[in-house]
Every structure is written in C-alpha cells, then in structure tokens.
DRENDO-1510 file (C-alpha; in Angstrom, 1 decimal, always signed):
<recs>
REC; n; res; u; v; w
REC; 1; MET; +26.9; +41.7; +3.1 .
REC; 2; GLN; +23.8; +40.4; +1.3 .
REC; 3; THR; +23.9; +37.2; -0.7 .
REC; 4; THR; +22.0; +37.3; -4.0 .
REC; 5; LEU; +20.1; +34.1; -4.8 .
REC; 6; PRO; +20.1; +32.9; -8.4 .
REC; 7; GLY; +16.7; +33.8; -9.8 .
REC; 8; PRO; +13.4; +34.7; -8.3 .
REC; 9; PRO; +12.0; +32.3; -5.7 .
REC; 10; ARG; +8.8; +31.6; -7.6 .
REC; 11; VAL; +10.8; +30.6; -10.7 .
REC; 12; ARG; +13.0; +28.3; -8.7 .
REC; 13; VAL; +9.9; +26.6; -7.1 .
REC; 14; ALA; +8.3; +26.2; -10.5 .
REC; 15; HIS; +11.4; +24.6; -12.0 .
REC; 16; SER; +11.6; +22.3; -9.0 .
REC; 17; ALA; +7.9; +21.3; -9.3 .
REC; 18; ILE; +8.4; +20.6; -13.1 .
REC; 19; ALA; +11.4; +18.4; -12.4 .
REC; 20; ARG; +9.5; +16.4; -9.7 .
REC; 21; SER; +6.5; +15.9; -12.0 .
REC; 22; ALA; +8.8; +14.7; -14.8 .
REC; 23; SER; +10.4; +12.1; -12.5 .
REC; 24; PHE; +7.4; +9.8; -12.6 .
REC; 25; PRO; +7.2; +9.1; -16.4 .
REC; 26; ARG; +11.0; +8.9; -16.4 .
REC; 27; ALA; +10.9; +6.2; -13.8 .
REC; 28; VAL; +8.3; +4.3; -15.8 .
REC; 29; LEU; +10.5; +4.6; -18.9 .
REC; 30; LEU; +13.6; +3.3; -17.0 .
REC; 31; ALA; +11.6; +0.4; -15.7 .
REC; 32; ALA; +10.4; -0.6; -19.1 .
REC; 33; VAL; +14.0; -0.4; -20.5 .
REC; 34; ALA; +15.2; -2.6; -17.6 .
REC; 35; VAL; +12.5; -5.2; -18.4 .
REC; 36; LEU; +13.5; -5.2; -22.1 .
REC; 37; LEU; +17.2; -5.5; -21.2 .
REC; 38; LEU; +16.5; -8.4; -18.9 .
REC; 39; ALA; +14.4; -10.1; -21.6 .
REC; 40; GLY; +17.4; -9.8; -23.9 .
REC; 41; CYS; +19.8; -11.5; -21.5 .
REC; 42; GLY; +20.0; -15.2; -20.7 .
REC; 43; ASP; +19.7; -18.1; -23.0 .
REC; 44; SER; +19.9; -17.0; -26.6 .
REC; 45; ASN; +18.3; -20.2; -27.7 .
REC; 46; TYR; +15.1; -19.5; -25.8 .
REC; 47; ASN; +12.1; -19.4; -28.1 .
REC; 48; TRP; +10.2; -16.3; -27.1 .
REC; 49; GLY; +6.4; -16.6; -27.2 .
REC; 50; TRP; +5.3; -13.0; -26.9 .
REC; 51; TYR; +2.5; -13.8; -29.4 .
REC; 52; VAL; +0.4; -14.9; -26.3 .
REC; 53; LEU; +0.4; -11.3; -25.2 .
REC; 54; ASN; +0.5; -9.6; -28.6 .
REC; 55; PRO; -2.4; -7.1; -28.7 .
REC; 56; ALA; -2.4; -7.2; -32.5 .
REC; 57; LEU; -3.5; -10.8; -32.4 .
REC; 58; PRO; -6.9; -11.9; -31.3 .
REC; 59; ARG; -5.4; -14.5; -29.0 .
REC; 60; GLY; -2.9; -12.0; -27.4 .
REC; 61; ALA; -5.6; -9.3; -27.0 .
REC; 62; SER; -7.9; -11.8; -25.3 .
REC; 63; ASN; -5.1; -12.9; -22.9 .
REC; 64; ILE; -4.3; -9.2; -22.0 .
REC; 65; ARG; -7.9; -8.5; -21.3 .
REC; 66; PHE; -8.1; -11.6; -19.1 .
REC; 67; MET; -5.1; -10.5; -17.0 .
REC; 68; LEU; -6.1; -6.9; -16.8 .
REC; 69; ALA; -9.6; -7.9; -15.6 .
REC; 70; GLY; -8.0; -8.7; -12.2 .
REC; 71; LEU; -6.7; -5.2; -11.7 .
REC; 72; GLY; -10.0; -3.8; -10.4 .
REC; 73; LEU; -10.3; -6.6; -7.8 .
REC; 74; THR; -6.7; -6.0; -6.6 .
REC; 75; ILE; -7.3; -2.3; -6.2 .
REC; 76; VAL; -10.7; -2.7; -4.4 .
REC; 77; LEU; -9.3; -5.4; -2.1 .
REC; 78; SER; -6.3; -3.3; -1.2 .
REC; 79; VAL; -8.2; +0.0; -0.7 .
REC; 80; CYS; -10.9; -1.7; +1.5 .
REC; 81; ALA; -8.2; -3.5; +3.5 .
REC; 82; ILE; -6.1; -0.4; +4.1 .
REC; 83; ALA; -9.2; +1.6; +5.1 .
REC; 84; LEU; -10.2; -1.0; +7.7 .
REC; 85; ALA; -6.5; -1.3; +8.8 .
REC; 86; VAL; -6.2; +2.5; +9.3 .
REC; 87; VAL; -9.4; +2.6; +11.4 .
REC; 88; LEU; -8.5; -0.4; +13.5 .
REC; 89; GLY; -4.8; +0.8; +13.8 .
REC; 90; LEU; -5.9; +4.2; +15.1 .
REC; 91; LEU; -8.1; +2.6; +17.7 .
REC; 92; LEU; -5.3; +0.3; +18.8 .
REC; 93; ALA; -2.9; +3.2; +19.0 .
REC; 94; LEU; -5.3; +5.1; +21.2 .
REC; 95; ALA; -5.6; +2.0; +23.4 .
REC; 96; GLY; -1.9; +1.8; +23.6 .
REC; 97; LEU; -1.7; +5.5; +24.7 .
REC; 98; SER; -4.5; +5.1; +27.2 .
REC; 99; ARG; -4.1; +5.4; +30.9 .
REC; 100; ASN; -6.0; +2.2; +31.3 .
REC; 101; PRO; -3.5; -0.7; +31.8 .
REC; 102; LEU; -5.9; -3.2; +30.3 .
REC; 103; LEU; -6.2; -1.3; +27.1 .
REC; 104; ARG; -2.4; -0.9; +26.9 .
REC; 105; TRP; -2.0; -4.7; +27.4 .
REC; 106; ALA; -4.6; -5.4; +24.7 .
REC; 107; ASN; -2.7; -3.2; +22.3 .
REC; 108; ARG; +0.6; -4.9; +23.1 .
REC; 109; ILE; -0.8; -8.4; +22.7 .
REC; 110; TYR; -2.5; -7.7; +19.4 .
REC; 111; VAL; +0.5; -5.9; +17.9 .
REC; 112; GLU; +3.0; -8.6; +18.9 .
REC; 113; CYS; +0.8; -11.5; +17.9 .
REC; 114; PHE; -0.3; -10.2; +14.4 .
REC; 115; ARG; +3.2; -8.9; +13.6 .
REC; 116; ALA; +4.7; -12.3; +14.4 .
REC; 117; VAL; +2.3; -14.5; +12.3 .
REC; 118; PRO; +3.2; -14.6; +8.5 .
REC; 119; LEU; +0.5; -13.2; +6.3 .
REC; 120; LEU; +0.2; -16.3; +4.2 .
REC; 121; VAL; -0.2; -18.5; +7.3 .
REC; 122; LEU; -2.9; -16.2; +8.7 .
REC; 123; LEU; -4.7; -16.2; +5.4 .
REC; 124; LEU; -4.7; -20.0; +5.2 .
REC; 125; TRP; -5.9; -20.3; +8.8 .
REC; 126; MET; -8.7; -17.7; +8.2 .
REC; 127; TYR; -9.9; -19.5; +5.0 .
REC; 128; TYR; -9.5; -23.1; +6.0 .
REC; 129; GLY; -9.1; -23.2; +9.8 .
REC; 130; LEU; -11.7; -20.7; +11.1 .
REC; 131; PRO; -14.7; -22.5; +9.5 .
REC; 132; VAL; -13.8; -25.7; +11.4 .
REC; 133; ILE; -13.7; -23.8; +14.7 .
REC; 134; THR; -16.6; -21.4; +14.4 .
REC; 135; GLY; -18.6; -22.7; +11.4 .
REC; 136; LEU; -18.2; -19.4; +9.6 .
REC; 137; GLN; -17.2; -19.8; +6.0 .
REC; 138; PHE; -15.9; -16.6; +4.4 .
REC; 139; GLY; -15.6; -16.2; +0.7 .
REC; 140; THR; -12.2; -15.6; -0.9 .
REC; 141; PHE; -12.6; -11.8; -1.0 .
REC; 142; VAL; -13.8; -11.4; +2.6 .
REC; 143; ALA; -11.2; -13.8; +3.9 .
REC; 144; GLY; -8.5; -11.9; +2.1 .
REC; 145; LEU; -9.9; -8.5; +3.2 .
REC; 146; ILE; -10.1; -9.6; +6.9 .
REC; 147; THR; -6.6; -11.1; +6.8 .
REC; 148; LEU; -5.0; -8.1; +5.2 .
REC; 149; ALA; -6.8; -5.6; +7.5 .
REC; 150; LEU; -6.0; -7.5; +10.7 .
REC; 151; SER; -2.3; -8.0; +9.8 .
REC; 152; ASP; -1.7; -4.5; +8.6 .
REC; 153; ALA; -3.6; -2.9; +11.6 .
REC; 154; ALA; -0.8; -4.1; +13.9 .
REC; 155; PHE; +1.7; -2.0; +11.8 .
REC; 156; GLU; -0.7; +0.9; +11.5 .
REC; 157; ALA; -1.1; +1.0; +15.3 .
REC; 158; GLU; +2.7; +1.5; +15.7 .
REC; 159; VAL; +2.7; +4.2; +13.0 .
REC; 160; PHE; -0.1; +6.1; +14.6 .
REC; 161; ARG; +1.4; +5.8; +18.1 .
REC; 162; ALA; +4.7; +7.2; +16.9 .
REC; 163; GLY; +3.0; +10.0; +15.0 .
REC; 164; ILE; +0.8; +11.0; +18.0 .
REC; 165; GLN; +3.7; +10.9; +20.4 .
REC; 166; SER; +5.8; +13.1; +18.0 .
REC; 167; VAL; +3.5; +16.1; +18.6 .
REC; 168; PRO; +5.2; +18.4; +21.2 .
REC; 169; ARG; +3.8; +18.3; +24.7 .
REC; 170; GLY; +3.4; +22.1; +24.6 .
REC; 171; GLN; +0.6; +21.7; +22.1 .
REC; 172; HIS; -1.4; +19.6; +24.6 .
REC; 173; GLU; -0.8; +22.1; +27.4 .
REC; 174; ALA; -1.9; +25.0; +25.2 .
REC; 175; ALA; -5.1; +23.1; +24.3 .
REC; 176; GLU; -5.7; +22.5; +28.0 .
REC; 177; THR; -5.2; +26.1; +28.8 .
REC; 178; LEU; -7.9; +27.0; +26.2 .
REC; 179; GLY; -10.3; +24.6; +28.0 .
REC; 180; LEU; -10.5; +22.0; +25.3 .
REC; 181; SER; -11.5; +18.5; +26.3 .
REC; 182; ARG; -9.2; +15.5; +25.6 .
REC; 183; TRP; -11.3; +14.5; +22.6 .
REC; 184; LYS; -11.3; +18.0; +21.1 .
REC; 185; THR; -7.6; +18.3; +21.8 .
REC; 186; PHE; -7.0; +15.1; +19.9 .
REC; 187; ARG; -9.3; +16.0; +17.0 .
REC; 188; PHE; -8.3; +19.6; +16.4 .
REC; 189; VAL; -4.7; +19.8; +17.7 .
REC; 190; THR; -2.9; +16.4; +18.0 .
REC; 191; PHE; -4.3; +14.4; +15.0 .
REC; 192; PRO; -3.9; +17.1; +12.3 .
REC; 193; GLN; -0.3; +17.5; +13.2 .
REC; 194; ALA; +0.4; +13.8; +13.6 .
REC; 195; ILE; -1.1; +12.9; +10.2 .
REC; 196; ARG; +1.5; +15.1; +8.4 .
REC; 197; HIS; +4.2; +13.1; +10.2 .
REC; 198; ILE; +2.8; +9.7; +9.5 .
REC; 199; LEU; +1.6; +10.2; +5.9 .
REC; 200; PRO; +4.8; +8.7; +4.3 .
REC; 201; ALA; +4.5; +5.7; +6.5 .
REC; 202; LEU; +0.8; +5.3; +5.6 .
REC; 203; GLY; +1.7; +5.4; +2.0 .
REC; 204; ASN; +4.3; +2.7; +2.4 .
REC; 205; GLN; +1.8; +0.6; +4.2 .
REC; 206; PHE; -0.6; +1.0; +1.3 .
REC; 207; VAL; +2.1; -0.2; -1.1 .
REC; 208; TYR; +2.8; -3.1; +1.2 .
REC; 209; VAL; -0.9; -4.1; +1.2 .
REC; 210; LEU; -1.1; -3.8; -2.6 .
REC; 211; LYS; +1.8; -6.2; -2.9 .
REC; 212; MET; +0.6; -8.6; -0.2 .
REC; 213; SER; -2.8; -8.8; -1.9 .
REC; 214; SER; -1.2; -11.2; -4.4 .
REC; 215; LEU; -1.1; -13.8; -1.6 .
REC; 216; VAL; -4.9; -14.0; -1.7 .
REC; 217; SER; -4.5; -15.8; -5.0 .
REC; 218; VAL; -3.7; -19.0; -3.1 .
REC; 219; VAL; -7.3; -19.3; -2.0 .
REC; 220; GLY; -8.7; -18.6; -5.4 .
REC; 221; LEU; -9.5; -14.9; -5.6 .
REC; 222; GLN; -9.4; -13.8; -9.3 .
REC; 223; GLU; -7.0; -10.9; -8.8 .
REC; 224; LEU; -3.9; -10.2; -10.9 .
REC; 225; THR; -1.7; -13.0; -9.7 .
REC; 226; ARG; -4.4; -15.7; -9.8 .
REC; 227; ARG; -5.3; -14.7; -13.4 .
REC; 228; ALA; -1.6; -14.9; -14.4 .
REC; 229; ASN; -1.4; -18.4; -12.9 .
REC; 230; GLU; -4.5; -19.6; -14.7 .
REC; 231; LEU; -3.3; -18.1; -18.0 .
REC; 232; ASN; +0.1; -19.9; -17.5 .
REC; 233; VAL; -1.7; -23.2; -17.2 .
REC; 234; THR; -3.4; -22.8; -20.5 .
REC; 235; GLU; -0.6; -21.1; -22.5 .
REC; 236; TYR; +2.4; -22.4; -20.6 .
REC; 237; ARG; +4.5; -19.3; -21.3 .
REC; 238; PRO; +5.6; -18.5; -17.7 .
REC; 239; LEU; +8.4; -16.0; -18.6 .
REC; 240; GLU; +6.2; -13.9; -20.8 .
REC; 241; ILE; +3.1; -14.0; -18.6 .
REC; 242; TYR; +4.9; -13.3; -15.3 .
REC; 243; THR; +6.9; -10.5; -16.9 .
REC; 244; PHE; +3.6; -8.9; -17.9 .
REC; 245; LEU; +2.5; -9.5; -14.3 .
REC; 246; VAL; +5.6; -7.7; -13.0 .
REC; 247; ALA; +4.9; -4.8; -15.3 .
REC; 248; GLU; +1.3; -4.6; -14.0 .
REC; 249; TYR; +2.3; -4.4; -10.4 .
REC; 250; LEU; +5.2; -2.1; -11.1 .
REC; 251; ALA; +2.9; +0.4; -12.9 .
REC; 252; LEU; +0.3; +0.2; -10.1 .
REC; 253; ILE; +2.9; +0.8; -7.4 .
REC; 254; LEU; +4.5; +3.6; -9.2 .
REC; 255; VAL; +1.2; +5.4; -9.6 .
REC; 256; VAL; +0.3; +5.0; -5.9 .
REC; 257; SER; +3.8; +6.2; -4.8 .
REC; 258; TRP; +3.5; +9.2; -7.1 .
REC; 259; GLY; +0.1; +10.1; -5.7 .
REC; 260; VAL; +1.4; +9.7; -2.1 .
REC; 261; ARG; +4.3; +12.0; -2.8 .
REC; 262; ARG; +2.0; +14.7; -4.3 .
REC; 263; LEU; -0.2; +14.5; -1.3 .
REC; 264; GLU; +2.8; +14.9; +1.0 .
REC; 265; ARG; +3.9; +18.0; -0.9 .
REC; 266; ARG; +0.4; +19.5; -0.6 .
REC; 267; LEU; +0.3; +18.9; +3.1 .
REC; 268; ALA; +3.8; +20.3; +3.5 .
REC; 269; GLY; +2.8; +23.4; +1.6 .
REC; 270; GLY; -0.2; +23.9; +3.9 .
REC; 271; ARG; +2.1; +24.3; +6.9 .
REC; 272; HIS; +3.4; +27.7; +5.8 .
</recs>
C-alpha cells in the first residue's frame, strides 16, 4: 500500500524555506520586545535618560554615531582573528594527526596550554608583559588580534581534528587505490567532506570570537565596548548605554548566526 504525502515535495520545501527565512526577523523582534519588557521592570522611581540616545536630538544622534563607529573595528578584528585562527588551527590539527611524534606532542602542548589560559589574562600579558621580555610593543589592535587568534586556534585545532577523523576510512582507501598522493587525498577527498561536518562548529567559534573581542577594550581599542565605556564616563547613564550595547552585540550575533545557517543549508543541499 502506497502512502500519499500531503502536497508536492517542491511546495513543501518552499514552505519550509520561507518559514526558516522568516525566523530571523522574528527572533530580532522577540529580542527587542524582551529588552523593552526588562526596561519596564525594576524600580518604578528610576528616572530614565533615553534622551542620551534619542536620534531625534542632536546630542542623542551624536552619541549613537559615536557608539556605532566602533562596529567596524569589532567586525574587522573578529574576521581577521578567526581567519588566522582557522589557518593556524588547521596546521595544528594536521600536526596532531601526523605520524611524527614530535608534531603530535607540539599539537598537544599548544592546545592544552592555550585552552587553559583565560583570554583576558593572555591579552594583558601580550600587551604589558611581552614588551618587557622581548622589547616588542604591539598596538592595541595587533595585540588583540594575536591574542584572539592564538587562543581560538587551540579550539579550532580540535574542531578540525574531529572533522578530519569523521571522514570514513574507506574514502582514504579509495583515494589510495586511484593513486592519489596524501596531499591530493586530503585536498580533494578528506577536507571537502570534513568541512561540511565542522562548519557549524566554525560558526560557533566565530560567534565566540565576536563576543570575546569586547575584552580588547581593556587595553584601549576603540571597539564597541570601549566606546560604550567612554560614553558612560561623560553621560553617566550606564543602564541606557549598556542596554544599547547589548542590542548592538545581539543584532551582530544574530546576523552572523543567520548567515552561518544559510551556508550550512547550501552545503547540505550540495550533497544530493
């Protein structure tokens, strides 16, 4: 007996795609409502000062422009850091999978050490401690970039290692049967399959780097968090200013997460 499915497959797929695409603005709306509800709770005697961020007022518009000016630096820092971390993490993963015991030990020492050190401590040491030892004085951007990349590379290495090992052994054997070298086997057989498995984890790491980039504000980088701190010193409206900062990060993370999910669906569709 045949089972009749409700509706043509293409119609069902289209409805599913529309529902998924609508989920992103719905999430933004729900987040905005949650912020407004939280703002309405608490001490009813609090004298709200949203005028400091009111775009209809010259003062509020200037403050908003000042805070949004740090958005580009946050994005550039995070993108550069994740790019370096991915390259370094891949090299570390290959070292960990190598037949050479020295390379495997180097991988293990790096991963364990950099995962154990808190990012803020590593940043402070990179900016204040390294110049004392080596005489090299990095700027705030470079110090933050190196710190984020070195720290995240330890996690990326484990992500890549797990993804490469998830490729079935039969794929390697088939490539060897065809006479492919180890490099060509990795480039054309192993890595394309592994990247589909690890893409969600890479997306999570990018979100992690975006959030951790706020720590670079402690050494003076003029990104989102630093500008919010400086504006709070002059306006002294911490609740309003940091609520706006939360909204900035929330919007940024939601956009990145939405983009990663779309890329995942495109790669998943390419399998069939």
